[in-house]
C-alpha positions, 0 to 999 in steps of 0.5 A: 942447755937448761932445757934441751926441749925448750923450742918444743916447750915454747911452741906448745905453750903458745899454741895452747893459748892462741885460740883463747887469744883470738877469742879475747881479741874479739871481746876487746872492744864493744864493736868487736864483741857485738860483731862476734855475737852477731856472727859477723866475724868471717874468717877468710881462706885466702885470695889477693884481697879480701872481697866483700860482696854488696848490693848497690842498687834495686832491680830496675825491671820493676814496673806497673803494667796492665793486660798484655803490656810488654814487661821489662825483662832487661838484665839488672846489674845490682851486685858488686864487691868491695876489695880490701887489702890484707893487713898484717901484725905480729908479736914476738915471744923470745927467751934467751940462753941466759934466761934458760939457765937462770930459770932452770927446770920446766916449771920455772921456764913455763912461769917465765913463758906465761908472763911473756905470753900474757904480755904478748896477748895483751899487746896484740889485743890492745893494738888490734882493738885500737885499730878497729877505730883507725883510719888505716894510715898508721905505719904507711897504711899497714894498719887495719882500716877501722871506723874512721875509714869505713864511717868517714868524717868526710863522706864523698871524698874518699875511696874505701874498698876500691870504690870511689865515694865521690863517684858512687853516692851509694857508698857514702856514709852519714856524717853530722858535725855538731858545730857546723850542722847543728849550730853548737858543740855537742852537750847534754842539752843538745846531744839527743837532738843531734842523735835524732838527726843522725838516726832518721837518716839511717833508717831504711824500712826495718834496717836501723842502727843496732849499736852506737859506740861513743867516746868518754865525752859523747857518752857522758853527754848522753848519760847526763841528758838522761839523768832526769829520767829513768836510765835504761841499760842494756843487760846483754852489753853490761854482761859483756863488760861494757857500760851501755845505755839505750837509744831507740832500739840501739845499745849506746856503749862506752868504748872509751874509758881509761885507755879506750879506743873510740876517737875523741868527740865521736859517736858512731851509729852502726848497723852491724848487719853490714860490718865484718871483722875478716881475719885470715883462717891461717893467721888469726892470732896463730903461732908460726911453724918452725923456730927462729934462732938468730945466727948471732944471738943465743935466743929462741923466738916464736911469732904470733901472727894476725892477718885480716881487715875490717870490711863493710858491705853498706856504708850508707847505713852507717853514721857518725856524729862528731864535733 
């Protein structure tokens, strides 16, 4: 064999890069980048499901009183939890016996591994990034439940985190259809009016959206609506590599572009105080222990694993503008 320590070589080369891979994934979309910078990447140690605690009501004992009037000291049930299923993904890095011979010597094998690992990193990054905007239905429901699930086009008719929004009104996000609710498809002429109508439904005292992510069409509508006046850009988002503007106090970020992940003709108004990326502590782009050698093939394989999901603790403060 060209390299008797190939298995160790594959493992150590992969392990030296997996921490960087996990970091790169959180920077793959404007959404994950914002959650990472706001400390909303919350690894999970284990459990049957990923539990996200939430407040669903105010304390019912508040009362105005006078003198010796009896006070309301009844217990108040104000906390609950949403439960999200684990979603898993993997990418394999494989090298065959023939490739070992053809790439004899540690340096040659490392060059081959670097190209394979680089491709595996890109594959994982692109797919997890895209999944953060998904509805979670791909591959028979094995996909991460992203924005199209958490911030639904049809709130009130779905079950998210085990909570039925048709029963519990507090668990419904805001959805505004440009044509149905606004009267015409979104354009540069009406995009700001539509954004205003979504925004006012999502402000609760000091709570308000801090991130608006848009596909190419909606971001262009908003950009063109501003070109007659001075354009304001977010320095922090631009420095992270994302094209961004400002609306009220929120960054408006293009998460489309070429091969972008944001769904077509949608703009998400997100309060990231209540959004989380929840990877497993043990499978956050980690390399499995032990080698995999097929019994009927001359090859060695190493797998990079991911497990986790996206979660929210408040859907009512999230919104979507769509056509």
